[in-house]
PQR file of N, CA, C, O and H, with PARSE charges and radii, in Angstrom:
ATOM      1  N   MET A   1     131.141  88.969  67.682 -0.4000 1.5000
ATOM      2  CA  MET A   1     129.817  89.421  68.032 -0.0000 2.0000
ATOM      3  C   MET A   1     129.493  90.669  67.227  0.5500 1.7000
ATOM      4  O   MET A   1     130.350  91.537  67.063 -0.5500 1.4000
ATOM      5  N   ILE A   2     128.304  90.769  66.739 -0.4000 1.5000
ATOM      6  CA  ILE A   2     127.894  91.913  65.947 -0.0000 2.0000
ATOM      7  C   ILE A   2     126.799  92.659  66.703  0.5500 1.7000
ATOM      8  O   ILE A   2     125.810  92.076  67.147 -0.5500 1.4000
ATOM      9  H   ILE A   2     127.608  90.064  66.873  0.4000 1.0000
ATOM     10  N   TYR A   3     127.007  93.956  66.833 -0.4000 1.5000
ATOM     11  CA  TYR A   3     126.043  94.810  67.515 -0.0000 2.0000
ATOM     12  C   TYR A   3     125.856  96.057  66.679  0.5500 1.7000
ATOM     13  O   TYR A   3     126.836  96.615  66.183 -0.5500 1.4000
ATOM     14  H   TYR A   3     127.810  94.430  66.473  0.4000 1.0000
ATOM     15  N   LEU A   4     124.647  96.503  66.511 -0.4000 1.5000
ATOM     16  CA  LEU A   4     124.417  97.721  65.757 -0.0000 2.0000
ATOM     17  C   LEU A   4     123.166  98.394  66.287  0.5500 1.7000
ATOM     18  O   LEU A   4     122.071  97.834  66.234 -0.5500 1.4000
ATOM     19  H   LEU A   4     123.851  96.051  66.913  0.4000 1.0000
ATOM     20  N   ASN A   5     123.344  99.606  66.802 -0.4000 1.5000
ATOM     21  CA  ASN A   5     122.212 100.396  67.271 -0.0000 2.0000
ATOM     22  C   ASN A   5     121.733 101.235  66.097  0.5500 1.7000
ATOM     23  O   ASN A   5     121.473 100.700  65.019 -0.5500 1.4000
ATOM     24  H   ASN A   5     124.234 100.060  66.845  0.4000 1.0000
ATOM     25  N   ASP A   6     121.616 102.507  66.287 -0.4000 1.5000
ATOM     26  CA  ASP A   6     121.246 103.445  65.230 -0.0000 2.0000
ATOM     27  C   ASP A   6     122.444 103.591  64.302  0.5500 1.7000
ATOM     28  O   ASP A   6     123.482 104.106  64.719 -0.5500 1.4000
ATOM     29  H   ASP A   6     121.826 102.942  67.163  0.4000 1.0000
ATOM     30  N   ASN A   7     122.324 103.150  63.050 -0.4000 1.5000
ATOM     31  CA  ASN A   7     123.468 103.140  62.146 -0.0000 2.0000
ATOM     32  C   ASN A   7     123.911 104.528  61.707  0.5500 1.7000
ATOM     33  O   ASN A   7     124.971 104.653  61.093 -0.5500 1.4000
ATOM     34  H   ASN A   7     121.481 102.732  62.712  0.4000 1.0000
ATOM     35  N   SER A   8     123.148 105.571  61.996 -0.4000 1.5000
ATOM     36  CA  SER A   8     123.553 106.920  61.629 -0.0000 2.0000
ATOM     37  C   SER A   8     124.189 107.661  62.801  0.5500 1.7000
ATOM     38  O   SER A   8     124.562 108.825  62.656 -0.5500 1.4000
ATOM     39  H   SER A   8     122.287 105.469  62.495  0.4000 1.0000
ATOM     40  N   SER A   9     124.319 107.022  63.944 -0.4000 1.5000
ATOM     41  CA  SER A   9     124.865 107.660  65.136 -0.0000 2.0000
ATOM     42  C   SER A   9     126.315 107.242  65.362  0.5500 1.7000
ATOM     43  O   SER A   9     126.680 106.090  65.124 -0.5500 1.4000
ATOM     44  H   SER A   9     124.015 106.076  64.062  0.4000 1.0000
ATOM     45  N   ASN A  10     127.142 108.188  65.826 -0.4000 1.5000
ATOM     46  CA  ASN A  10     128.521 107.870  66.189 -0.0000 2.0000
ATOM     47  C   ASN A  10     128.596 107.156  67.529  0.5500 1.7000
ATOM     48  O   ASN A  10     129.563 106.440  67.789 -0.5500 1.4000
ATOM     49  H   ASN A  10     126.845 109.123  66.019  0.4000 1.0000
ATOM     50  N   GLU A  11     127.601 107.336  68.378 -0.4000 1.5000
ATOM     51  CA  GLU A  11     127.591 106.658  69.673 -0.0000 2.0000
ATOM     52  C   GLU A  11     126.909 105.304  69.527  0.5500 1.7000
ATOM     53  O   GLU A  11     125.771 105.207  69.067 -0.5500 1.4000
ATOM     54  H   GLU A  11     126.816 107.918  68.166  0.4000 1.0000
ATOM     55  N   GLN A  12     127.622 104.276  69.925 -0.4000 1.5000
ATOM     56  CA  GLN A  12     127.102 102.919  69.852 -0.0000 2.0000
ATOM     57  C   GLN A  12     127.249 102.261  71.215  0.5500 1.7000
ATOM     58  O   GLN A  12     128.259 102.455  71.892 -0.5500 1.4000
ATOM     59  H   GLN A  12     128.546 104.354  70.299  0.4000 1.0000
ATOM     60  N   THR A  13     126.261 101.491  71.620 -0.4000 1.5000
ATOM     61  CA  THR A  13     126.347 100.706  72.835 -0.0000 2.0000
ATOM     62  C   THR A  13     126.891  99.340  72.441  0.5500 1.7000
ATOM     63  O   THR A  13     126.311  98.643  71.609 -0.5500 1.4000
ATOM     64  H   THR A  13     125.441 101.333  71.070  0.4000 1.0000
ATOM     65  N   ILE A  14     128.020  98.966  73.053 -0.4000 1.5000
ATOM     66  CA  ILE A  14     128.615  97.666  72.747 -0.0000 2.0000
ATOM     67  C   ILE A  14     128.648  96.817  74.006  0.5500 1.7000
ATOM     68  O   ILE A  14     128.517  97.331  75.117 -0.5500 1.4000
ATOM     69  H   ILE A  14     128.491  99.532  73.729  0.4000 1.0000
ATOM     70  N   THR A  15     128.821  95.528  73.829 -0.4000 1.5000
ATOM     71  CA  THR A  15     128.970  94.591  74.933 -0.0000 2.0000
ATOM     72  C   THR A  15     130.420  94.158  74.986  0.5500 1.7000
ATOM     73  O   THR A  15     130.983  93.731  73.977 -0.5500 1.4000
ATOM     74  H   THR A  15     128.928  95.111  72.926  0.4000 1.0000
ATOM     75  N   CYS A  16     131.029  94.266  76.158 -0.4000 1.5000
ATOM     76  CA  CYS A  16     132.431  93.923  76.340 -0.0000 2.0000
ATOM     77  C   CYS A  16     132.674  92.458  75.968  0.5500 1.7000
ATOM     78  O   CYS A  16     131.900  91.573  76.334 -0.5500 1.4000
ATOM     79  H   CYS A  16     130.572  94.612  76.977  0.4000 1.0000
ATOM     80  N   HIS A  17     133.752  92.225  75.243 -0.4000 1.5000
ATOM     81  CA  HIS A  17     134.139  90.878  74.817 -0.0000 2.0000
ATOM     82  C   HIS A  17     134.531  90.007  76.026  0.5500 1.7000
ATOM     83  O   HIS A  17     134.502  88.780  75.935 -0.5500 1.4000
ATOM     84  H   HIS A  17     134.380  92.944  74.946  0.4000 1.0000
ATOM     85  N   PHE A  18     134.893  90.629  77.142 -0.4000 1.5000
ATOM     86  CA  PHE A  18     135.401  89.910  78.311 -0.0000 2.0000
ATOM     87  C   PHE A  18     134.370  89.755  79.428  0.5500 1.7000
ATOM     88  O   PHE A  18     134.105  88.638  79.874 -0.5500 1.4000
ATOM     89  H   PHE A  18     134.916  91.626  77.216  0.4000 1.0000
ATOM     90  N   CYS A  19     133.786  90.868  79.884 -0.4000 1.5000
ATOM     91  CA  CYS A  19     132.886  90.803  81.048 -0.0000 2.0000
ATOM     92  C   CYS A  19     131.405  90.843  80.660  0.5500 1.7000
ATOM     93  O   CYS A  19     130.540  90.669  81.518 -0.5500 1.4000
ATOM     94  H   CYS A  19     134.002  91.775  79.522  0.4000 1.0000
ATOM     95  N   PHE A  20     131.109  91.068  79.385 -0.4000 1.5000
ATOM     96  CA  PHE A  20     129.754  91.074  78.844 -0.0000 2.0000
ATOM     97  C   PHE A  20     128.865  92.192  79.376  0.5500 1.7000
ATOM     98  O   PHE A  20     127.643  92.138  79.238 -0.5500 1.4000
ATOM     99  H   PHE A  20     131.813  91.209  78.688  0.4000 1.0000
ATOM    100  N   GLU A  21     129.482  93.214  79.990 -0.4000 1.5000
ATOM    101  CA  GLU A  21     128.742  94.411  80.398 -0.0000 2.0000
ATOM    102  C   GLU A  21     128.665  95.351  79.192  0.5500 1.7000
ATOM    103  O   GLU A  21     129.532  95.314  78.318 -0.5500 1.4000
ATOM    104  H   GLU A  21     130.475  93.258  80.102  0.4000 1.0000
ATOM    105  N   THR A  22     127.636  96.185  79.145 -0.4000 1.5000
ATOM    106  CA  THR A  22     127.503  97.122  78.037 -0.0000 2.0000
ATOM    107  C   THR A  22     128.053  98.491  78.421  0.5500 1.7000
ATOM    108  O   THR A  22     128.001  98.898  79.582 -0.5500 1.4000
ATOM    109  H   THR A  22     126.932  96.215  79.854  0.4000 1.0000
ATOM    110  N   PHE A  23     128.582  99.193  77.412 -0.4000 1.5000
ATOM    111  CA  PHE A  23     129.028 100.569  77.598 -0.0000 2.0000
ATOM    112  C   PHE A  23     128.967 101.280  76.251  0.5500 1.7000
ATOM    113  O   PHE A  23     128.902 100.638  75.203 -0.5500 1.4000
ATOM    114  H   PHE A  23     128.624  98.862  76.470  0.4000 1.0000
ATOM    115  N   ILE A  24     128.990 102.606  76.289 -0.4000 1.5000
ATOM    116  CA  ILE A  24     128.836 103.415  75.084 -0.0000 2.0000
ATOM    117  C   ILE A  24     130.202 103.863  74.586  0.5500 1.7000
ATOM    118  O   ILE A  24     131.049 104.294  75.368 -0.5500 1.4000
ATOM    119  H   ILE A  24     129.043 103.127  77.141  0.4000 1.0000
ATOM    120  N   VAL A  25     130.407 103.756  73.271 -0.4000 1.5000
ATOM    121  CA  VAL A  25     131.623 104.263  72.642 -0.0000 2.0000
ATOM    122  C   VAL A  25     131.229 105.294  71.586  0.5500 1.7000
ATOM    123  O   VAL A  25     130.183 105.179  70.947 -0.5500 1.4000
ATOM    124  H   VAL A  25     129.718 103.407  72.636  0.4000 1.0000
ATOM    125  N   ASP A  26     132.075 106.290  71.415 -0.4000 1.5000
ATOM    126  CA  ASP A  26     131.880 107.294  70.378 -0.0000 2.0000
ATOM    127  C   ASP A  26     132.861 106.991  69.261  0.5500 1.7000
ATOM    128  O   ASP A  26     134.069 107.139  69.441 -0.5500 1.4000
ATOM    129  H   ASP A  26     132.925 106.383  71.934  0.4000 1.0000
ATOM    130  N   LEU A  27     132.357 106.568  68.113 -0.4000 1.5000
ATOM    131  CA  LEU A  27     133.206 106.132  67.010 -0.0000 2.0000
ATOM    132  C   LEU A  27     133.767 107.291  66.195  0.5500 1.7000
ATOM    133  O   LEU A  27     134.751 107.102  65.479 -0.5500 1.4000
ATOM    134  H   LEU A  27     131.375 106.448  67.967  0.4000 1.0000
ATOM    135  N   GLY A  28     133.190 108.463  66.275 -0.4000 1.5000
ATOM    136  CA  GLY A  28     133.717 109.641  65.594 -0.0000 2.0000
ATOM    137  C   GLY A  28     133.827 109.487  64.084  0.5500 1.7000
ATOM    138  O   GLY A  28     134.847 109.857  63.503 -0.5500 1.4000
ATOM    139  H   GLY A  28     132.391 108.616  66.857  0.4000 1.0000
ATOM    140  N   ILE A  29     132.810 108.953  63.446 -0.4000 1.5000
ATOM    141  CA  ILE A  29     132.828 108.721  62.008 -0.0000 2.0000
ATOM    142  C   ILE A  29     132.279 109.945  61.277  0.5500 1.7000
ATOM    143  O   ILE A  29     131.201 110.441  61.602 -0.5500 1.4000
ATOM    144  H   ILE A  29     131.981 108.653  63.918  0.4000 1.0000
ATOM    145  N   ASP A  30     133.033 110.426  60.285 -0.4000 1.5000
ATOM    146  CA  ASP A  30     132.618 111.565  59.484 -0.0000 2.0000
ATOM    147  C   ASP A  30     131.409 111.188  58.628  0.5500 1.7000
ATOM    148  O   ASP A  30     131.271 110.035  58.219 -0.5500 1.4000
ATOM    149  H   ASP A  30     133.909 110.023  60.020  0.4000 1.0000
ATOM    150  N   CYS A  31     130.536 112.156  58.359 -0.4000 1.5000
ATOM    151  CA  CYS A  31     129.296 111.876  57.628 -0.0000 2.0000
ATOM    152  C   CYS A  31     129.525 111.472  56.173  0.5500 1.7000
ATOM    153  O   CYS A  31     128.601 110.981  55.524 -0.5500 1.4000
ATOM    154  H   CYS A  31     130.647 113.093  58.691  0.4000 1.0000
ATOM    155  N   LYS A  32     130.736 111.669  55.646 -0.4000 1.5000
ATOM    156  CA  LYS A  32     131.008 111.296  54.252 -0.0000 2.0000
ATOM    157  C   LYS A  32     131.973 110.121  54.138  0.5500 1.7000
ATOM    158  O   LYS A  32     132.350 109.736  53.032 -0.5500 1.4000
ATOM    159  H   LYS A  32     131.486 112.068  56.173  0.4000 1.0000
ATOM    160  N   PHE A  33     132.380 109.545  55.278 -0.4000 1.5000
ATOM    161  CA  PHE A  33     133.352 108.455  55.269 -0.0000 2.0000
ATOM    162  C   PHE A  33     132.728 107.150  54.771  0.5500 1.7000
ATOM    163  O   PHE A  33     131.620 106.782  55.160 -0.5500 1.4000
ATOM    164  H   PHE A  33     132.073 109.858  56.177  0.4000 1.0000
ATOM    165  N   SER A  34     133.470 106.463  53.901 -0.4000 1.5000
ATOM    166  CA  SER A  34     133.110 105.110  53.466 -0.0000 2.0000
ATOM    167  C   SER A  34     134.353 104.252  53.589  0.5500 1.7000
ATOM    168  O   SER A  34     135.428 104.661  53.151 -0.5500 1.4000
ATOM    169  H   SER A  34     134.371 106.761  53.585  0.4000 1.0000
ATOM    170  N   GLY A  35     134.229 103.066  54.178 -0.4000 1.5000
ATOM    171  CA  GLY A  35     135.367 102.169  54.291 -0.0000 2.0000
ATOM    172  C   GLY A  35     135.366 101.379  55.581  0.5500 1.7000
ATOM    173  O   GLY A  35     134.345 101.257  56.259 -0.5500 1.4000
ATOM    174  H   GLY A  35     133.355 102.734  54.534  0.4000 1.0000
ATOM    175  N   HIS A  36     136.548 100.837  55.911 -0.4000 1.5000
ATOM    176  CA  HIS A  36     136.731  99.984  57.088 -0.0000 2.0000
ATOM    177  C   HIS A  36     137.553 100.734  58.125  0.5500 1.7000
ATOM    178  O   HIS A  36     138.483 101.463  57.778 -0.5500 1.4000
ATOM    179  H   HIS A  36     137.377 100.936  55.360  0.4000 1.0000
ATOM    180  N   ASN A  37     137.214 100.559  59.392 -0.4000 1.5000
ATOM    181  CA  ASN A  37     137.973 101.171  60.475 -0.0000 2.0000
ATOM    182  C   ASN A  37     138.062 100.200  61.644  0.5500 1.7000
ATOM    183  O   ASN A  37     137.096  99.500  61.950 -0.5500 1.4000
ATOM    184  H   ASN A  37     136.458  99.967  59.674  0.4000 1.0000
ATOM    185  N   SER A  38     139.223 100.157  62.298 -0.4000 1.5000
ATOM    186  CA  SER A  38     139.426  99.351  63.506 -0.0000 2.0000
ATOM    187  C   SER A  38     139.956 100.249  64.605  0.5500 1.7000
ATOM    188  O   SER A  38     140.877 101.038  64.390 -0.5500 1.4000
ATOM    189  H   SER A  38     140.007 100.726  62.049  0.4000 1.0000
ATOM    190  N   GLU A  39     139.370 100.125  65.780 -0.4000 1.5000
ATOM    191  CA  GLU A  39     139.819 100.894  66.937 -0.0000 2.0000
ATOM    192  C   GLU A  39     139.758 100.010  68.172  0.5500 1.7000
ATOM    193  O   GLU A  39     139.019  99.026  68.220 -0.5500 1.4000
ATOM    194  H   GLU A  39     138.622  99.485  65.955  0.4000 1.0000
ATOM    195  N   ILE A  40     140.553 100.383  69.168 -0.4000 1.5000
ATOM    196  CA  ILE A  40     140.557  99.696  70.457 -0.0000 2.0000
ATOM    197  C   ILE A  40     139.923 100.618  71.491  0.5500 1.7000
ATOM    198  O   ILE A  40     140.325 101.773  71.630 -0.5500 1.4000
ATOM    199  H   ILE A  40     141.153 101.181  69.129  0.4000 1.0000
ATOM    200  N   PHE A  41     138.933 100.107  72.214 -0.4000 1.5000
ATOM    201  CA  PHE A  41     138.295 100.820  73.308 -0.0000 2.0000
ATOM    202  C   PHE A  41     138.393  99.962  74.558  0.5500 1.7000
ATOM    203  O   PHE A  41     138.031  98.785  74.534 -0.5500 1.4000
ATOM    204  H   PHE A  41     138.606  99.169  72.102  0.4000 1.0000
ATOM    205  N   ASP A  42     138.880 100.542  75.651 -0.4000 1.5000
ATOM    206  CA  ASP A  42     138.931  99.818  76.919 -0.0000 2.0000
ATOM    207  C   ASP A  42     137.543  99.810  77.545  0.5500 1.7000
ATOM    208  O   ASP A  42     136.847 100.825  77.554 -0.5500 1.4000
ATOM    209  H   ASP A  42     139.174 101.497  75.670  0.4000 1.0000
ATOM    210  N   CYS A  43     137.154  98.662  78.064 -0.4000 1.5000
ATOM    211  CA  CYS A  43     135.868  98.530  78.737 -0.0000 2.0000
ATOM    212  C   CYS A  43     135.832  99.456  79.945  0.5500 1.7000
ATOM    213  O   CYS A  43     136.800  99.532  80.701 -0.5500 1.4000
ATOM    214  H   CYS A  43     137.720  97.837  78.057  0.4000 1.0000
ATOM    215  N   GLU A  44     134.725 100.155  80.128 -0.4000 1.5000
ATOM    216  CA  GLU A  44     134.572 101.065  81.266 -0.0000 2.0000
ATOM    217  C   GLU A  44     134.401 100.320  82.584  0.5500 1.7000
ATOM    218  O   GLU A  44     134.556 100.920  83.648 -0.5500 1.4000
ATOM    219  H   GLU A  44     133.938 100.094  79.514  0.4000 1.0000
ATOM    220  N   ILE A  45     134.087  99.032  82.540 -0.4000 1.5000
ATOM    221  CA  ILE A  45     133.850  98.260  83.749 -0.0000 2.0000
ATOM    222  C   ILE A  45     135.082  97.449  84.140  0.5500 1.7000
ATOM    223  O   ILE A  45     135.565  97.568  85.266 -0.5500 1.4000
ATOM    224  H   ILE A  45     133.961  98.545  81.676  0.4000 1.0000
ATOM    225  N   CYS A  46     135.602  96.618  83.218 -0.4000 1.5000
ATOM    226  CA  CYS A  46     136.719  95.727  83.556 -0.0000 2.0000
ATOM    227  C   CYS A  46     138.067  96.195  82.995  0.5500 1.7000
ATOM    228  O   CYS A  46     139.099  95.598  83.303 -0.5500 1.4000
ATOM    229  H   CYS A  46     135.209  96.522  82.303  0.4000 1.0000
ATOM    230  N   CYS A  47     138.071  97.254  82.178 -0.4000 1.5000
ATOM    231  CA  CYS A  47     139.286  97.867  81.613 -0.0000 2.0000
ATOM    232  C   CYS A  47     140.013  97.007  80.575  0.5500 1.7000
ATOM    233  O   CYS A  47     141.115  97.367  80.162 -0.5500 1.4000
ATOM    234  H   CYS A  47     137.232  97.739  81.929  0.4000 1.0000
ATOM    235  N   ASN A  48     139.442  95.903  80.147 -0.4000 1.5000
ATOM    236  CA  ASN A  48     140.060  95.093  79.102 -0.0000 2.0000
ATOM    237  C   ASN A  48     139.829  95.735  77.737  0.5500 1.7000
ATOM    238  O   ASN A  48     138.827  96.421  77.532 -0.5500 1.4000
ATOM    239  H   ASN A  48     138.546  95.611  80.482  0.4000 1.0000
ATOM    240  N   PRO A  49     140.764  95.511  76.796 -0.5600 1.5000
ATOM    241  CA  PRO A  49     140.641  96.134  75.469  0.2800 2.0000
ATOM    242  C   PRO A  49     139.674  95.379  74.558  0.5500 1.7000
ATOM    243  O   PRO A  49     139.718  94.152  74.466 -0.5500 1.4000
ATOM    244  N   ASN A  50     138.811  96.126  73.895 -0.4000 1.5000
ATOM    245  CA  ASN A  50     137.857  95.590  72.928 -0.0000 2.0000
ATOM    246  C   ASN A  50     138.188  96.175  71.562  0.5500 1.7000
ATOM    247  O   ASN A  50     138.241  97.394  71.400 -0.5500 1.4000
ATOM    248  H   ASN A  50     138.775  97.122  73.970  0.4000 1.0000
ATOM    249  N   LYS A  51     138.411  95.308  70.583 -0.4000 1.5000
ATOM    250  CA  LYS A  51     138.674  95.763  69.223 -0.0000 2.0000
ATOM    251  C   LYS A  51     137.335  95.914  68.518  0.5500 1.7000
ATOM    252  O   LYS A  51     136.525  94.986  68.495 -0.5500 1.4000
ATOM    253  H   LYS A  51     138.369  94.318  70.714  0.4000 1.0000
ATOM    254  N   ILE A  52     137.111  97.086  67.948 -0.4000 1.5000
ATOM    255  CA  ILE A  52     135.857  97.357  67.259 -0.0000 2.0000
ATOM    256  C   ILE A  52     136.156  97.598  65.790  0.5500 1.7000
ATOM    257  O   ILE A  52     136.830  98.564  65.429 -0.5500 1.4000
ATOM    258  H   ILE A  52     137.768  97.840  67.967  0.4000 1.0000
ATOM    259  N   ASP A  53     135.643  96.703  64.942 -0.4000 1.5000
ATOM    260  CA  ASP A  53     135.786  96.812  63.498 -0.0000 2.0000
ATOM    261  C   ASP A  53     134.466  97.309  62.934  0.5500 1.7000
ATOM    262  O   ASP A  53     133.409  96.737  63.202 -0.5500 1.4000
ATOM    263  H   ASP A  53     135.096  95.919  65.235  0.4000 1.0000
ATOM    264  N   THR A  54     134.536  98.386  62.145 -0.4000 1.5000
ATOM    265  CA  THR A  54     133.325  98.924  61.532 -0.0000 2.0000
ATOM    266  C   THR A  54     133.490  99.011  60.020  0.5500 1.7000
ATOM    267  O   THR A  54     134.572  99.294  59.505 -0.5500 1.4000
ATOM    268  H   THR A  54     135.395  98.851  61.928  0.4000 1.0000
ATOM    269  N   GLU A  55     132.409  98.765  59.342 -0.4000 1.5000
ATOM    270  CA  GLU A  55     132.296  99.028  57.910 -0.0000 2.0000
ATOM    271  C   GLU A  55     131.294 100.170  57.784  0.5500 1.7000
ATOM    272  O   GLU A  55     130.195 100.114  58.336 -0.5500 1.4000
ATOM    273  H   GLU A  55     131.530  98.535  59.761  0.4000 1.0000
ATOM    274  N   THR A  56     131.689 101.194  57.058 -0.4000 1.5000
ATOM    275  CA  THR A  56     130.871 102.397  56.949 -0.0000 2.0000
ATOM    276  C   THR A  56     130.669 102.775  55.489  0.5500 1.7000
ATOM    277  O   THR A  56     131.584 102.663  54.673 -0.5500 1.4000
ATOM    278  H   THR A  56     132.581 101.239  56.610  0.4000 1.0000
ATOM    279  N   TYR A  57     129.460 103.223  55.172 -0.4000 1.5000
ATOM    280  CA  TYR A  57     129.165 103.711  53.826 -0.0000 2.0000
ATOM    281  C   TYR A  57     128.454 105.053  53.945  0.5500 1.7000
ATOM    282  O   TYR A  57     127.374 105.142  54.528 -0.5500 1.4000
ATOM    283  H   TYR A  57     128.717 103.314  55.835  0.4000 1.0000
ATOM    284  N   ASP A  58     129.065 106.096  53.391 -0.4000 1.5000
ATOM    285  CA  ASP A  58     128.535 107.461  53.463 -0.0000 2.0000
ATOM    286  C   ASP A  58     128.175 107.868  54.886  0.5500 1.7000
ATOM    287  O   ASP A  58     127.123 108.465  55.114 -0.5500 1.4000
ATOM    288  H   ASP A  58     129.943 106.024  52.918  0.4000 1.0000
ATOM    289  N   GLY A  59     129.039 107.549  55.839 -0.4000 1.5000
ATOM    290  CA  GLY A  59     128.842 107.946  57.229 -0.0000 2.0000
ATOM    291  C   GLY A  59     127.902 107.077  58.031  0.5500 1.7000
ATOM    292  O   GLY A  59     127.747 107.289  59.234 -0.5500 1.4000
ATOM    293  H   GLY A  59     129.893 107.064  55.654  0.4000 1.0000
ATOM    294  N   GLU A  60     127.273 106.104  57.400 -0.4000 1.5000
ATOM    295  CA  GLU A  60     126.376 105.200  58.124 -0.0000 2.0000
ATOM    296  C   GLU A  60     127.074 103.864  58.355  0.5500 1.7000
ATOM    297  O   GLU A  60     127.685 103.304  57.445 -0.5500 1.4000
ATOM    298  H   GLU A  60     127.400 105.932  56.423  0.4000 1.0000
ATOM    299  N   ILE A  61     126.978 103.366  59.570 -0.4000 1.5000
ATOM    300  CA  ILE A  61     127.628 102.118  59.935 -0.0000 2.0000
ATOM    301  C   ILE A  61     126.843 100.948  59.349  0.5500 1.7000
ATOM    302  O   ILE A  61     125.657 100.772  59.627 -0.5500 1.4000
ATOM    303  H   ILE A  61     126.482 103.821  60.310  0.4000 1.0000
ATOM    304  N   VAL A  62     127.530 100.156  58.534 -0.4000 1.5000
ATOM    305  CA  VAL A  62     126.910  99.002  57.903 -0.0000 2.0000
ATOM    306  C   VAL A  62     127.081  97.768  58.789  0.5500 1.7000
ATOM    307  O   VAL A  62     126.159  96.961  58.906 -0.5500 1.4000
ATOM    308  H   VAL A  62     128.493 100.298  58.308  0.4000 1.0000
ATOM    309  N   SER A  63     128.253  97.612  59.415 -0.4000 1.5000
ATOM    310  CA  SER A  63     128.475  96.512  60.355 -0.0000 2.0000
ATOM    311  C   SER A  63     129.430  96.958  61.454  0.5500 1.7000
ATOM    312  O   SER A  63     130.293  97.812  61.251 -0.5500 1.4000
ATOM    313  H   SER A  63     129.003  98.268  59.320  0.4000 1.0000
ATOM    314  N   LEU A  64     129.250  96.355  62.618 -0.4000 1.5000
ATOM    315  CA  LEU A  64     130.089  96.643  63.773 -0.0000 2.0000
ATOM    316  C   LEU A  64     130.363  95.329  64.478  0.5500 1.7000
ATOM    317  O   LEU A  64     129.434  94.635  64.892 -0.5500 1.4000
ATOM    318  H   LEU A  64     128.549  95.661  62.783  0.4000 1.0000
ATOM    319  N   ILE A  65     131.641  94.984  64.615 -0.4000 1.5000
ATOM    320  CA  ILE A  65     132.037  93.720  65.230 -0.0000 2.0000
ATOM    321  C   ILE A  65     132.971  93.992  66.396  0.5500 1.7000
ATOM    322  O   ILE A  65     133.954  94.719  66.250 -0.5500 1.4000
ATOM    323  H   ILE A  65     132.395  95.547  64.279  0.4000 1.0000
ATOM    324  N   VAL A  66     132.671  93.414  67.552 -0.4000 1.5000
ATOM    325  CA  VAL A  66     133.489  93.561  68.753 -0.0000 2.0000
ATOM    326  C   VAL A  66     134.259  92.267  68.967  0.5500 1.7000
ATOM    327  O   VAL A  66     133.675  91.183  68.953 -0.5500 1.4000
ATOM    328  H   VAL A  66     131.873  92.824  67.671  0.4000 1.0000
ATOM    329  N   SER A  67     135.580  92.379  69.167 -0.4000 1.5000
ATOM    330  CA  SER A  67     136.409  91.186  69.402 -0.0000 2.0000
ATOM    331  C   SER A  67     137.486  91.495  70.429  0.5500 1.7000
ATOM    332  O   SER A  67     137.553  92.603  70.961 -0.5500 1.4000
ATOM    333  H   SER A  67     136.054  93.260  69.178  0.4000 1.0000
ATOM    334  N   ASP A  68     138.327  90.509  70.703 -0.4000 1.5000
ATOM    335  CA  ASP A  68     139.419  90.616  71.668 -0.0000 2.0000
ATOM    336  C   ASP A  68     140.441  91.653  71.178  0.5500 1.7000
ATOM    337  O   ASP A  68     140.971  91.526  70.074 -0.5500 1.4000
ATOM    338  H   ASP A  68     138.273  89.608  70.272  0.4000 1.0000
ATOM    339  N   GLY A  69     140.713  92.664  71.988 -0.4000 1.5000
ATOM    340  CA  GLY A  69     141.665  93.702  71.618 -0.0000 2.0000
ATOM    341  C   GLY A  69     143.096  93.381  71.987  0.5500 1.7000
ATOM    342  O   GLY A  69     143.967  94.237  71.831 -0.5500 1.4000
ATOM    343  H   GLY A  69     140.283  92.766  72.885  0.4000 1.0000
ATOM    344  N   ASN A  70     143.377  92.172  72.474 -0.4000 1.5000
ATOM    345  CA  ASN A  70     144.725  91.783  72.862 -0.0000 2.0000
ATOM    346  C   ASN A  70     145.528  91.180  71.725  0.5500 1.7000
ATOM    347  O   ASN A  70     146.649  90.724  71.946 -0.5500 1.4000
ATOM    348  H   ASN A  70     142.670  91.477  72.601  0.4000 1.0000
ATOM    349  N   GLU A  71     144.999  91.165  70.543 -0.4000 1.5000
ATOM    350  CA  GLU A  71     145.668  90.508  69.412 -0.0000 2.0000
ATOM    351  C   GLU A  71     146.937  91.237  69.027  0.5500 1.7000
ATOM    352  O   GLU A  71     147.627  90.824  68.096 -0.5500 1.4000
ATOM    353  H   GLU A  71     144.087  91.536  70.364  0.4000 1.0000
TER
END
């Protein structure tokens, strides 16, 4: 699933891969970072792990993909 709010913001609202509830994550991306990053965030509602893959160019998020964090 691909979700992208404001691509210049570190805070993104994502939908849980398991319970489909939304919650906010802070990705903490530096304003000069370019590249790929993967992080695991536990859902605030059901506590299951969500893997968040981001592609970033000059601090702006180009793509954000949420998947199963149990891999």
